[in-house]
Backbone bond lengths (Angstrom), bond angles and torsions (degrees), N, CA, C in turn:
res aa  C-N    CA-C-N  psi(-1)  N-CA   C-N-CA  omega(-1)  CA-C   N-CA-C  phi
1 M - - - 1.434 - - 1.525 109.23 -
2 S 1.291 116.61 144.56 1.453 120.19 179.76 1.514 110.04 -95.27
3 N 1.315 115.02 160.20 1.455 120.28 177.49 1.518 109.60 -74.64
4 S 1.309 117.30 137.81 1.461 120.69 177.73 1.522 109.13 -130.87
5 P 1.327 117.47 131.01 1.467 119.16 -179.13 1.528 111.11 -75.18
6 V 1.320 115.69 132.07 1.453 121.69 176.81 1.524 107.00 -131.81
7 A 1.312 116.30 120.18 1.470 122.87 178.58 1.526 111.51 53.26
8 G 1.312 116.64 40.96 1.457 120.76 176.76 1.509 115.13 80.68
9 K 1.304 118.74 4.90 1.464 121.80 -179.97 1.518 109.05 -121.77
10 E 1.292 115.20 148.35 1.463 120.61 176.25 1.521 108.31 -87.42
11 M 1.304 116.55 132.80 1.461 121.02 175.74 1.522 108.52 -101.98
12 T 1.318 115.46 134.11 1.454 119.27 177.60 1.520 108.80 -98.05
13 S 1.297 115.10 157.68 1.456 118.30 179.19 1.521 109.89 -75.20
14 Y 1.302 115.83 164.86 1.453 122.19 -176.49 1.528 111.01 -61.93
15 E 1.321 116.97 -37.91 1.459 120.33 -175.94 1.528 112.37 -72.81
16 E 1.330 117.72 -26.49 1.460 120.82 -174.87 1.524 113.67 -80.37
17 E 1.326 118.05 -23.61 1.453 121.19 -173.28 1.528 111.06 -98.76
18 S 1.333 115.97 125.80 1.465 119.66 178.24 1.527 109.50 -78.64
19 Q 1.318 115.88 167.07 1.464 120.35 -179.30 1.528 110.98 -64.84
20 A 1.335 117.11 -39.59 1.465 120.44 -179.10 1.526 110.85 -65.92
21 S 1.330 117.39 -42.89 1.466 119.40 -179.68 1.527 110.67 -69.38
22 K 1.323 117.16 -34.40 1.461 120.72 177.46 1.532 109.91 -65.87
23 L 1.332 116.85 -42.91 1.458 120.95 178.80 1.524 111.04 -63.21
24 S 1.329 117.53 -45.15 1.464 119.62 -179.56 1.528 111.15 -65.68
25 R 1.330 118.07 -36.25 1.463 121.15 177.95 1.522 110.14 -65.84
26 K 1.319 117.10 -43.71 1.461 121.01 179.53 1.527 111.58 -64.42
27 I 1.332 117.24 -38.08 1.460 120.93 178.44 1.524 110.44 -65.54
28 Q 1.332 117.18 -39.51 1.465 120.09 178.58 1.522 111.48 -68.69
29 E 1.327 117.61 -36.16 1.460 120.86 -179.40 1.529 111.56 -73.30
30 A 1.305 117.99 -38.14 1.466 122.65 -177.91 1.525 109.42 -136.85
31 P 1.334 117.95 86.56 1.469 119.94 -174.73 1.520 114.43 -69.22
32 Y 1.321 118.85 -14.51 1.459 119.80 -179.35 1.520 113.00 -84.91
33 V 1.312 118.56 -10.95 1.463 120.64 179.15 1.536 111.27 -65.64
34 P 1.335 119.65 -49.45 1.475 117.97 177.83 1.528 112.25 -62.88
35 L 1.338 116.99 -34.01 1.462 118.90 176.55 1.526 110.59 -65.81
36 G 1.316 116.74 -35.93 1.461 120.68 176.62 1.512 111.89 -64.66
37 W 1.327 116.24 -42.52 1.470 119.74 177.56 1.528 110.91 -63.89
38 A 1.334 116.76 -41.27 1.464 119.92 178.17 1.523 110.37 -63.87
39 G 1.332 116.55 -39.89 1.461 120.55 177.15 1.514 112.08 -63.29
40 L 1.332 116.28 -40.20 1.467 120.59 178.24 1.518 110.97 -61.99
41 I 1.309 117.01 -47.42 1.467 120.78 179.90 1.524 110.50 -63.62
42 G 1.335 116.09 -42.33 1.463 120.04 177.59 1.516 112.47 -62.20
43 A 1.327 116.91 -41.57 1.463 120.88 179.40 1.528 110.98 -65.63
44 C 1.325 116.64 -38.71 1.472 119.71 178.26 1.525 111.55 -65.06
45 V 1.317 116.79 -42.81 1.471 120.41 178.67 1.527 109.89 -65.30
46 Y 1.338 116.44 -43.87 1.466 120.47 179.26 1.526 110.65 -61.38
47 A 1.331 116.32 -45.30 1.461 120.25 -179.02 1.526 111.53 -62.77
48 A 1.316 116.52 -39.95 1.460 119.77 -179.43 1.527 111.12 -65.22
49 T 1.331 116.82 -41.67 1.468 118.83 179.99 1.529 111.24 -71.81
50 Q 1.323 117.45 -38.08 1.460 119.76 -179.82 1.533 111.79 -71.22
51 Y 1.315 117.17 -33.41 1.462 120.26 178.74 1.528 110.64 -63.57
52 K 1.297 115.17 -36.88 1.457 120.29 -179.37 1.540 110.76 -65.32
53 H 1.333 116.68 -31.13 1.471 121.34 -175.94 1.531 111.40 -114.62
54 R 1.329 118.66 34.62 1.463 121.30 -174.47 1.512 113.09 -79.25
55 G 1.285 118.30 -12.79 1.465 121.15 178.83 1.520 111.68 76.33
56 R 1.355 116.53 -133.29 1.461 121.35 -175.99 1.530 112.30 -90.48
57 E 1.298 118.30 2.46 1.464 121.53 -179.19 1.538 109.71 -67.78
58 S 1.318 116.55 137.72 1.464 118.81 -178.95 1.529 110.24 -72.97
59 T 1.307 115.33 157.80 1.466 121.49 -178.57 1.520 111.22 -62.51
60 S 1.328 117.99 -40.17 1.465 120.18 -177.67 1.525 111.50 -65.28
61 V 1.325 117.96 -39.48 1.466 121.12 177.94 1.522 109.95 -67.18
62 F 1.309 116.58 -41.53 1.462 120.22 177.96 1.526 111.13 -60.39
63 L 1.335 116.49 -44.88 1.467 120.08 -179.50 1.520 111.93 -67.86
64 M 1.326 118.27 -33.51 1.471 121.19 175.66 1.525 110.39 -63.31
65 K 1.322 116.22 -46.00 1.469 120.16 178.49 1.529 110.74 -62.53
66 L 1.303 116.01 -40.66 1.464 120.34 179.03 1.528 111.08 -64.55
67 R 1.327 116.87 -40.39 1.465 120.85 179.42 1.517 111.05 -64.31
68 V 1.327 117.73 -42.76 1.463 121.31 178.79 1.528 110.11 -62.77
69 G 1.304 116.99 -42.50 1.465 120.36 177.71 1.517 112.11 -63.63
70 A 1.324 116.59 -42.24 1.465 120.47 179.88 1.524 110.96 -65.52
71 Q 1.332 117.18 -41.50 1.459 119.80 178.61 1.520 111.24 -65.59
72 S 1.311 117.74 -35.79 1.465 121.01 176.33 1.521 110.77 -62.99
73 M 1.321 116.32 -40.65 1.461 120.10 178.30 1.526 111.26 -64.52
74 V 1.314 117.46 -40.09 1.464 121.42 179.56 1.523 110.36 -64.28
75 V 1.321 116.80 -46.55 1.469 120.35 179.42 1.526 110.15 -62.36
76 G 1.320 117.24 -41.22 1.461 120.55 177.46 1.520 112.42 -63.51
77 A 1.330 117.00 -41.75 1.464 120.56 179.11 1.522 111.19 -66.03
78 I 1.328 117.25 -39.33 1.468 120.21 177.45 1.522 109.96 -64.27
79 A 1.329 117.36 -42.71 1.464 120.83 179.12 1.529 111.02 -62.89
80 L 1.329 117.25 -43.27 1.466 120.17 177.63 1.523 111.54 -63.53
81 G 1.324 116.41 -41.75 1.456 119.97 178.40 1.517 112.39 -63.64
82 M 1.327 116.61 -41.20 1.464 119.80 178.26 1.525 110.91 -66.10
83 G 1.330 116.71 -40.63 1.465 120.32 177.25 1.517 111.86 -63.11
84 Y 1.314 116.63 -42.35 1.460 120.99 178.21 1.527 111.09 -62.66
85 T 1.324 116.61 -44.10 1.458 121.02 -179.84 1.521 110.88 -65.36
86 L 1.325 116.87 -42.79 1.460 120.49 177.00 1.520 110.57 -60.08
87 L 1.302 116.95 -46.41 1.457 121.43 179.86 1.515 110.71 -61.53
88 K 1.314 116.41 -46.21 1.465 121.03 -177.22 1.519 111.76 -67.32
89 D 1.325 117.37 -43.88 1.460 120.77 -172.86 1.515 114.28 -82.31
90 Y 1.323 118.43 -36.62 1.452 119.89 -171.24 1.522 113.39 -108.25
91 V 1.314 117.82 -50.35 1.461 120.31 -174.25 1.519 111.09 -68.57
92 K 1.311 117.83 -46.96 1.462 120.14 -179.28 1.521 111.64 -67.82
93 K 1.331 117.79 -36.50 1.459 120.17 177.89 1.525 111.03 -66.82
94 E 1.342 117.33 -38.40 1.454 120.50 178.01 1.521 110.29 -64.90
95 N 1.327 117.41 -41.08 1.465 120.76 178.50 1.523 110.92 -63.99
96 K 1.327 117.84 -41.59 1.458 121.15 178.37 1.523 110.49 -65.41
97 Q 1.331 116.68 -40.01 1.454 120.77 -179.12 1.533 109.77 -67.00
98 K 1.321 118.51 -41.88 1.468 121.34 177.66 1.519 110.66 -63.47
99 A 1.324 117.04 -39.88 1.459 120.26 179.38 1.518 111.28 -65.95
100 S 1.344 116.69 -41.00 1.452 119.21 179.53 1.524 110.85 -70.27
101 D 1.343 118.74 -33.73 1.454 121.77 177.53 1.536 110.90 -67.01
102 S 1.330 117.23 -40.74 1.453 119.69 179.82 1.531 111.10 -70.42
103 N 1.327 117.80 -32.35 1.466 120.66 177.11 1.526 111.25 -70.79
104 S 1.317 118.41 -35.36 1.449 121.35 -178.44 1.533 111.43 -74.29
105 E 1.349 117.93 -25.67 1.458 121.28 177.76 1.501 112.02 -73.16
106 Q 1.311 118.38 -26.43 1.474 121.34 -176.51 1.459 111.46 -82.65
């Protein structure tokens, strides 16, 4: 397969890209994904240890509390990701554009 430009980026074929390079590219494109995976693993470990020491609380109540906590984490991660994307795409580009405009006036 040949390389084809899409949205200003070169796409490589499946056979040309190793797993390590694919992982590093994905991390650079979306830095919150690895943090999400780490959060998932952390939440699973926390839930397992807390379930063991839950006392007289019923399993259904424990799982409801865990679900609410997990959903809160997801909403927070989405909000952080949106804020990061907004900052990266709009605020930094505006600052660069203002700097280039002031340099061209001089």
